[in-house]
N, C-alpha and C positions, 0 to 999 in steps of 0.2 A: 506228191503224195505217194504212199506205198503202192496203191492200185495202179496209178498212172505209170510209175516207175517200172512195174512188172513187164510192161510191153517192150522195155529195152533189154530183156533177157538175152536176146540174140547178140546184141552188140557187146553186152557185158561178157558173155561167154567168149566171144571173139577176142576181146581185149585181154582176157586172162590167158588165152592161147598164145598171143603174141609175146607175152612176158615169159613164157616157158622156155627152157633151154634144153639142148641136147637133141639127139637124133629122133626122139619121139615127137618133136614139134609138128611135123607135117601130118603124122597120123592123128595127133590130138586135134589139129585144126580141122581135119576132115571129119573127125567124129563129132566135134562141136557143131560144125556146119550141118551135119546130118541130123543131129538132135534138134537144132533150131528149126530146120526146115520141116521137121515132123510135127511141129506145133502150130496151132491156129489160135489167134487171139479172138476172144469172144467176150460178151457181156453175160454175166449170170444174173438172173432176175428172180429174187426170192418171193414166191407167192405164199404169204404167211398163213392165210386161212386154208389154203389148199393142201399145204405140205408138199409142194412141188417147187422146182426151180426150172424156169425156161432158160434156154441157152440161145442167144441170138448173135448175129454178126456184130462186131464191135464198132462198125461205122458203115457208111454208105446207105443201103436200104434197110439195115438192121433186121434182115430176114431171119426167121427161125432156123436154128440148127438142130436142136433136139430138146428133150425134156427129161428131168430126173425126178424120181420119187424120193424125197428126203426123209420119209418116215416108213421105210420098209419093215421096220420092227415095231410098228404101231401096236399090234395085238399084245406083244410082250410088255411094252411100256405101260399100256393101259391096265394090264393085269397087275403089274406092280403098284400102280397108283391106286387102283380099286382095293388093293389089299392093305393099304396103309392110310388110316384116317387123316393124318396130318398132310400127307402128299395129296390126298383127294381134296381136302379143303383148299389148299393152295392152287391146285389145278382148276377148281371151280372159280376161285377168286380171280385168276388170270383170265379165264373165259369171260366172266361177267364184269371185269374191270377194264384193264388195258386192252383186252381182246374185243371189247364192244359186242359181247355175246358170241364170240367165236374163239376157237382154240388157236394158239399161236405156234405154228410148227416150223417156220422158216424165217428167222430174223436176219441173219447175216451169213455171208459165205465168201470163201476164197479158195482158189484152186492151188494145188501144189505146183512147184516150179516145173516139174516134168509133165504136167498136164494129164496125169493119170487119175487124180482124185480131186474131190471138192470137199472142203471142211465147212460144216454148217452148224450154227448155234440154233437150238430149238427151245424157245422159252417155256412152252407148256410141259416139255419133258425135262427141263432143267439140266440140259446137257449140251455137249458138242460132239458131233460125229464126223468121221471121215468116210466118204462114200466112194467106192471104186467106180469110175466113170464107164469102165468097160462092162462090168457085170451088174452094177446097181446095188451091190452088197456092201455092208458096213465093214470097213477095215478096222476101226477102233472107235471106242466110245469113252468120253470123259464126263462123268457127272460133276456138275459144278457145285460149290458150296451153296447151301440154301435151296431155294425152290424155283429159281428162274434164271435162265441165261439170256443175255441181251447182245448189245453191239460188240463187234470184234474189230481188230486191226491186224494187218499182217506186216511183218518186218520188211524192210527194203530188199533184203536178200531172199525173201519168201520162205524162210525156214521156221519162223515162229509166228504163232497167233496169240493175241491177247484178247481175252473174253471177259466181259463184265458179268459177275454173279450178283444180280441186282438186289436180292433180298439178304445177301450176306455181307454187303458193303466191301466187296473184294474183287480184284482182278486176278485171274489165272493167266499165266503165260505158258503155252504148250509147244512142244516140238510138233511141227505140222505133219511130219512123217510118221511118228509113232504115237502121238497123243500123250506122251509123258509130260508131266508138269515140270517145267524148268524153274519156276518160281512163282511168287504171288505177292501182292501188296494190298494194303488197306486203303480205302477211299472214303469219300463222304457218303451221305445217304443216297442209295439207289444209283450206283455207277452206271453210266450210259455210254457216251461216245469215247472211243480210244483212238489216239493218233500217235504213230511212231514218228520221231524226227527223221528227216530224210537221210541222215548219216547213221541212223539206227542206234544212236547212243541213248535216247530218252524216249519215254512213253508219257504222253499226256492223257489223263483221264478226267472226264467231266461228270460230276454227280448232279442229279437233277431233283432229288428229293421225292416226296410223295405227290405224284401228279394225278392220282385218281381219286382225290378227295374233293368235296364240294366247297372247301374253304378257300375260295379263289379271289376274294376281295383283297386288295393290297394290304389292308389293315390286318389280315390274317396270314400274311405271307410267312411269318415266323413259324407257323405250324407245319410248314412243308419240310422242315428238317435241316440238317447241316449240309449245305451245298457248296462245293468248291472244286477247283481244279487241282489235281494231284499230279505232280511231275516226279517221275522216278528214273533212276539209272537203269537202263535196259539190260545191263549185265548183272548187276547185283540186286536189282529190284528194291534198292533202298531209296527212301524219299529224298528228293533233292530240293523241292520247293512246294509250298502250298499257296495258291492264289485264290483268295476269297473276293469275288467280284462285288460283294456288297459295298465295301468301302470305296472301290473304284467307281461304282455306279453313283454312290452318294456324292463323291467329289465332282462328278460330271453333272450333277444336278438331277439325277434320276432316282430319287429316294423311293418313288412308288413302283419302280421296276423290280421284277423278280430277278434274283441272282442265280437262277437255274440255267446254266449254260447248256444249250441244246447242240444241234449240229454246228460244226466249226470247220474252218479251212485256213491254212497258212498261206501267206504270199510265197512265191517261189524261193525267196531268200530267207524265209521264216522270220522276218523282222516284224511282221504284222500278223495278227490273228483276227479273222472276221467270224463273228459268232452270233447265233440267235439265242434269245432267252424266252422263257415261257410268257405267253399272253401278248407278245409284241409283234406287230406287223412291220417287220424290218430287221435290221441287224446293226451290230456295233463293230467298231474297229479298235483293236487293242494293240498298243505299241509294246513289244516284248522288252526292249532295253530300258525304257523309261517306266515300265510297269503302270501305264496309264491308259484309260480309254481316251482315244483322240478324236473319233468322229462317230456320228450316229446317222443312219439312214432310215427314215420312216417311209414305208411304201404304202400305196393306196389301199384303202379299205374297200371291200365289196359291199355295196349298200344292202345286198341281200343277206349278208352274214349277221347273225344275231349278235348283239352286244352282251348277251348273257354268257359270261365266261364258263359257267358250268356246262354249257353245251359244246365247248371246244374239246376236241379229242386229246385226252391226256395232257391238258394245259397248253397244248400247242396252238399258236395261231399260224405261225410260219415254221415249217420243219423241213429243212433240206437246203444246203448251200454248197456250191462248187465254184472253182475258178479255172479259167482256161490256162493252158501251159505257159503262155506269155505273161500271165499275171495282170492282164489289162482289163479283163471282164469277170464279173461275178454272175452267177446264175442262182436265183432264189426261188424256192418252192413255196408259194403262198397257200399253205395247206387249207386253212379254213376259209380263205378268200377265193378259192377255186381259180387260181391262175399261177403262172410262172413268168418270170421276167429276167432279162439280162440287164445288168447294171454296170455302167462304166466305172472302173475303180478310181480313176482320177477325179472325176466330177461328181460321182455318185448319182448321176442321172440315169433313171431307169428307161428301158426301151418299151416296146409294145407289151401290153399285158396279154399273154397267150392263155386263152381259156383252157383250164384243166380241171378235172374232177378229183378233188382231195389229193393233190400231189404231195407225196410223202417223202421224197428223196430227190437229190440232184447229184449227178456225177458227170464225168467227161468221157466223150467217145474216144475210141482208140486212136483216131487220127488227130484228136485235139480240136476238131472243128466245131463240134456240137456239144451242147448240154443235153443230157439225157435224164428225164424225170420219170418217176413212177407215178402213174395216176391210179391210186388205190381205189377210187370211187368208180372208175370206168374199166378196170382190169386191162390196162394197156400201159405201154411206155411210149413216151413222146420225145422226139429229138427237136431241139431248138438251135438254130444257127447262132453261134456266138457273135459273128460279124454283123448280122442284120437284126437279130432278136426275133426273127420270124420262125414259125413252125416249119419243120422239114418233113416229118412223117410221124405216124403212130403205128404201133404194132401190138396186136392183141396178145395178152398173156393170161396167166391163171388168176385165181381169186385173191384179191387184195395184195397186189405187188407192193413191196416196200423197198428193201435194200437192192441196189443195183451195183455190181462190182465187175471191174475188168479182170480177166483171167485167161487161162489157156486150156485147150483140149488138144487131143491128138488130131492131126490134120484131116484124117478121114472119119472122125467121130460124128455120129448122127444120133446117138442115144445109147443107153445100156442095152446089151443083148437081151432079147426076150421082152423088152419093154414095149 
C-alpha cells in the first residue's frame, strides 16, 4: 500500500542513484544517502475532534515524538463560515451528524517525501492544507468542491494526494508540494476511501452513500444512494471501471447486505481485495480477475453491543482493516464491538479479541510486525502483534484519533518551533 511503501524511500533513492551515469554519480550517491539519513520514519495520528496530529515512533515502543496543530487558521476559517449561511448550515450538519456532536478537524494526513510538511484533510473546513513541520504554518490550502473533505490516498512516489469531496461526489488529485489540482473525477454518492494501485497507474474510490440517516433497515437500503467503486486512470483521471457490489453480493447470497464498501485493503499482488461494508461485523474477499466475491468472514459480536443499527456510528459496525507485508494476516477494527483481532488470511480464523474502545482504523507499523489501531473512544493508539494476535502496547494521543498513517519527519524533529 502507498503508506507502507513510503518507508522504502531510502532504498528507492539509492536505486535511482545506481542507475545514474557519469562523474556526478558519487556525489549524487552521497547526496541521496545524506537526504535519506536526515529523515525519520514516524506514524501520524489524526485527532479529529482536537484538530491536532500526534507524531509517534513508527515501531518499537511507539513513543511520542511531537504534536502538530492542524487548524492554526481556525479563527479565519470560522469567520468565513459564520459569514456564509450555507457554509454555516453544512458546518453544523457535520458537527451534529457524522461528527457525533463534535467538529471534524483532522481526517486524513500524509507527509511529503522530504519530511518537511504534512498534508491534512479537514472535513469541517472542507479543505486540504499543507502544514510546514518546522514552523507549524500553512504552506498552501485547497478548498474542495462542496462542503466536506474526507479520506485521502498518496501516490506510491509520494508526489500526489487524492482527496474525497464527500458532498460533491468528486475526488480531487493534488500536487503534494504545491496544492495545485492535477485532475479530478466523478464518483458515486459520498466518496470515502481512496487507494492507489502500487504501480501508481490506477486510483480506486469507494463511495458509501448517506450513512447518517436513520433508514438503516435492509428494506430501506435503496435510500442510501448510489454506492459503487470507481476505478480511474491515475494519469488521465478517466474512468476505467465501475464495480457495483450490489450484484456481486446478491450472487453470493447476501441480498440483505449493504453495498457500501468501507475501508479496504489489497493483497500484496493486488489479486484480492478485502473490504468491510456498512452494518456488518466482518469482511469480504473479492477476486479482482474473476470480478466475484469469493469468501466472507463473520467475526464475533459483542453481546453488549446494541442491535439497534441506528445507534452505530455512521452505519459502521466494523471500520478499519489492514494486512501485514507478507500478506498472511489481516487486522480488523471491530468498531462498535469494541475489539480488534488478527485474522489468518488462509483459514480466516481470528485470533484473540483484543479489547479496544471504538477502534476506528487499522494500519501497519513501520517494521511490519504490528497492527496499529486508533481507539477513538479511549484517545489512544494500540499496537497488536501480527504473529501472536496479542496486544503490545498503547500510547495516549489526542481527542478522538481516527486515521493513522506512516510518514517521515526530519531526523531531529520534535515539533514545530514555538509550539
